[in-house]
N, C-alpha and C positions, 0 to 999 in steps of 0.2 A: 469377666470384664473388657472389653475390647478397645485397648489402647489404639489413638485414634492419631493420627497429625494435628500437629499444633495450628488452628486457624488464626491467621490475621486478622486484628480486632476492626468492625466495622464502624465507619465513622457517618452518620447521618449530617447533611448538609445544613448551613445556617439560613436556607431560603424564605422564608418563613418573617425573617425581619423587614424582606423586601415589601412587604404589603403596608407599614407601617406609613408610607407618605401618602398613599392611596387613600387611609383610614383618614387622616387627618387633612387633607384635602376636600372629603366629605363632609368632614364637621364642617371647616370654612365656607361651602356654597349651604349647606343647611341655614348658618346661622346669617349669611345676606338674603336669602327668601326670607326667613322670617323678617328679618328688619323693613326689608319688600313690601312687605304685605301688611306692614302697621301703619306705612305710609298711606298715599296714592294710590296703591293698587296697580301700579305700574308694569307689574309681571315680574316672572321669576329671572334671575342670575341666568338663565342661559338668552333671556329677552324674546322667550319665545311663549311667554305665562299666556294666563287669561285672566289677569290681573287678582289671582287666589292665589298666587306663589304655588302652584302646579305644573312647572313645567317637565315639560317633555326629556326624558332621557338622564337628568341628573338624580332622580329618587331612586334607581336601580344601580348607577352605577356607585353611591355611596353606601348601599346597606352591607352592614360586616356581615362576615361569616358565621353560618349557623353552628361549625363546627365547634365543640367543645373539649379544650384539653385538658386531661386531671392527672395528676404526679403526687402519687403517692410514698414518701410523706410528704407531709404538708413541706414548705418551706420556711427553714432555721430550725428545722427539728433535730437533735442531738442525744446520744444515744440509741442510735440506729439500730436495729438490729442488720448482722451481716449478713442473714439470707431469710429470704420471703417478704419484705418491708419493701423492697424497691417496686414499683408498677407505674406505668405510665398507660391511660386509656384515652379513648375518642369517643364523644357522642357526638350523632350528627352528622358522624364525616371518619374520614380514614386518617391513621395515623401515614404520615410520608416519611417521615426524617424524624428519629431521634436518636441524640448528641450525649453522652455519661460522659464525664471526665474526672477524675481525679488531682489532687490538688499540685500533682508534678504535671500534669497534662495528660498523661497516660489514658486511654479511651478503652469504656468498657464494653465490651462484646455483647450484644444483644439482639434478639432477633424479634421484628413486627409479627404478631400472629390474629388468630382471626380475620382472615380478612384485611387487615387495617383498624381493628376495635383494640388491639391491646399490643403490648411487650412488656417484656421482660429482660434481666441481664441473664447469660449463657450459666453463670455460676455465683460463688459467693464473692462479696464485699471484701476490703479490707478490713480490717479494726482503726481505730481512732486516727480515720480519713475524713477528711471532708472533701462532698461530691457535688459537681454544678449539675445540672440537668438541663437540656433545650432541647423542646418538643415542636413539631409542625403537624398539624391536620389539613385537611380541605373539606367541604364540603360537595353538595351532591354540583355544585354552581363553579367549584373550582377555585372558591376563594379559600384563601388561609387562614388560618389561626397558630397563634404560638404561644408556648407557655416557658415561663423558664425559672428555674427553683435550685437551691441549696439546702447540703443538710451534714452534719456529722456523725459517722456511726461511734458504735460504742467503746471505750476502753474496758477490756477485758481485766478483770481479777485475779484469771485463772489462766494459766497459759500452759501449752505445751510445744516443744519440738522435736524433730525425730535427728538421731542420729545415725551415718548413713557409711555404706561403703559399696564400693572401691570409693576413694579419693577423689577429687575435680583433679581434671588435666594427667591421671594416669593411665601405663598400658598394661592388661592385664592380659589372665588367660583366657582361653575358650569357654570356659565353666563359670565364671564369674556372674552370681548374680549381681541385682542392685538391691541390696536389702538395706531398709532404713527399720530402726528400732525405737519407739516412741517414750516418749517420756509419763505419759502419763496414757494408763488403760482407753484404749479407743470404743467407744460404744455406738458409735456412728461410722462404722467401716466403710459404707459407701461414699459418705460427703470425704473422707479422709480421701480414699483411693479415686475419687474423681477429680482429686485437687493435683493429682500427682499424673504428668503428662509425659512420655515418652517417645521419643522418637529418634528412629536409627537411619544410618545411610549404609548399605541398603536396604531397603526397608523389609523389615518382617514381624510380624505378628508376635506383639509380646503381653503376657499377660502377670497379675499378681496374683498372690494368695498369702493369705494371711496364717500365720501359727498366734495362738493367741489370742490377746486381744492387743498386744505393744509389737507387735514386729509385720511386718509386710516386706516380701520377696516378690520381685520382678525376675522374671526370664523367660526366652523362644521356647519352643518344642524341643529342639535339638541344639546342640550347643553351640555356642555363636561361630558365624566364618569369622578365619583373620583378616582382619582390615577395617572389621564395621566399625562405624564411629557413632555412638548413642550420646543424645543428649537429655537430659532428664530435668523438668522444670517443678519442683516445688514450688507450689501456689499455697502453702499452708496459712499463710496471714489470715485472720478472721475467721476460719474453719470452726465449727464447733465441731470438737474429736466427741466430746460428752456434753452431758449438760452443763453449761455454766463454765465447760474449760475451751477455752480457743486457740487456733496455733497462733504463732508467731514468726515465721520462718517463710521467706521469699529467696529462696535461692536456684541457682542454674548450674548442673555437674555435667560434667561432660568427660568422657571415657573414650581408649581406644580398644579393639578387641588385638592381640599379638598372633603370633604364630601359634600352628596348632598343636599343643602338647600335652599327650596324654600317657600315664605309663599304668602298666599292669603289674599287678607284683600277683602273682601264683603263692598259695601260701602251700600247696604240696610238694612243690617242685623248689622250692626256696628262693623262684628269682623274680625281677624285675625287668619288663620289656620297657625301654623307653622309645615312643613315638612321635616324634614330630612331622606332623602333614601328611600322618598314614604310614609314616616308614620308618622302620626299624634303626635308631640310630646307637643303641648300648644296650645290650641286657648284661645285668648287676645282680650279684650274689647278695642275696639279703637274709634277714633272719625277722618270725612274725611270732605273735604271741605264741607261747607255749599252753598245753594242755592247762584247763579250768584258768587262760587267760588269754583265751584267743581273740584274734585280731577280728572289728568289725568287717562285715562280706560289704559289699556294695562301691557307690562312686562317690570319692570325697575331694572335697576343692581346698587347695590352700588360701588359706587365709591371713597367716602371718608366718614371716622368716626371721629367724634368730639366729644371730653367728654364735653364738654362747647360751646356755641358758641351765637352771637348778630343775633337777627334776626330784620332786619328795614324794613318796607314796602316800606320804598323808594327805597331800591335794586331792588324791584321788581316788580315796577308800580303800588303798593298801596299807594301812598302817604305818609301820615302822621297816616295811621290806626293802626298799632304799631309798637313798638320798643321792644322788650325784648331784655337787655344785658345778659339774662343768662340762656340762653334753654340748658337744657341738654341732654345727651345721643340720640347727632344728626348723621343720617348717610343721606347722601346725594344721592337722587334718580335721580336728573336730574340736566343740566346745567342753567335751568331757574330758579329754587330755590326747588323745591319739595325736602321736607325732610321729613323721617318717625322720630318721634323725643319724646322724654319727655314732657309732659305737666303738668304744676303742678297749673293752673288757671282754669283748665276745669271744675272744679266744678262735675258735675253729666254728661255730655255728654257722656264718654265712655262707648259703647255698649247700646245707647239709642237714639241719636241723634247726626247730622253732625252739629259741630260749627268751623274748622277752616279755614284759607284762603288758602285750598288747599293742604295743607298737611296730613299726617297721624298722628294722636297725640294717643300716647300711656299715661297712668297715672304714674306720677312721682311726686315730695317731691321737695322745691325748694334748688337748692345746688347739688341736686343728689345723697345725699350720703347713701341712703337706697338701698341695695342692692336686695332686696325682692319686689319692686317694678315692675311692668311689661316692663318700659321702659329700666330700670337697665338690666333685665334679658332677654331682647331681646338684647340689646347693646351687652351685653357681650358674647352671643350663635351668633354673626353675624362676619360676616368676610367680605371685600371687595371682590367684585364678584357676591356675593348669591343675589339671586333674589327675588323681589317682585312685585305679580300679584295683580295688581289694576280690579275688575269687579262693573258691576252694579251701574258705576258712572252715572251720568248725562253728561260729557264732552266727548270727542273725545278721539281716541287715541293717546298716546302721542306720539310726532313724532321720529324717529328710530334713527335722530342725536341728538336728545336734549337729553345728557348726553350720556350713553354706552348703548344705546336700540336698536338696531339692530335689534332684535328676534323681533320686531314687523313687522318685513318686510317680507315677502316669499322667499324662497330658490332661486326660477326662480329670482324673481327681484335682491335679493342679488348680484347670480352669472352675472344678466346683467349688 
């Protein structure tokens, strides 16, 4: 899907109502003519009649427009579907203006099609909302006809929302996708994806990719450029994500891309080179997964920072092999439990051999109080969205959906 800049709402004028005084005066002229003919036959209202009430010029001016405006659904309708129900058409004429607004005065964007014969909204409508419609058409003689209507959309019995990252107003690293997880499995992914609009400054192509039926991530082809401002509009209110289940979310999320930090871990050399804006700023000795517990290869995005946390082998399928209640300076890299973290029990492993159960370990002290140790330095110089790349490990590449790690999928597959 191509993400396009969000266009402003179009608003049709209300010129059609200017036609009413002309029509009313025409009715009066016809009434006067009829009365004159019923008496002495003194002529038309214009004074140039022939005694039969057929004044020249007045009949053509009083004729109403032949254009017929039709609005669906009918005025006063309730429980109207949020998609596909609203249509405006013109017969014996062409639409010149269509104005649709919700009960807050917000205009609904739409397009006149078929050379003026029809109009449809550009997207879905919000649920449980009253809308007003004003439409104007002209016939071949340029005479206007107008129609007004109002209706109320349905109130859903079943709804869904999306939980997203990063947070509104945050500054994140260059690897951070916009990821949204839905509370219900989505069976109409095209409609949901269409309702999420992303704008960037500077402009860059951003594409979405579904992981299963409940998660949708967006990213550009390459890492974001530092300083990029991203605006996401979640227009999910009224979207039918699956049969009978509608979104109830309408929110704008903004975040900014910070400095470029990518750290490369070499599992064979037991080192990590930290780069900022392409320059190596620090090389840190590390330990990675020992044989049988090798660390994933690939690009992994920081998704969580914890000053101290408990790590228990039971939670990742390693039985009772370890239970460390005070792991310092821990940064999550995968959903399955891969961290880059401080390690105060590793002895001489850092820079020399691999001794972990799959995490990347940096030298630290118990309690994490020493700001001068490598783990503390790295923790304090990292942010959510920074990238850690692991290479030369004996394990395979991490799955793209294991964490925020879609960068391990080619651009062609991502767009597909």
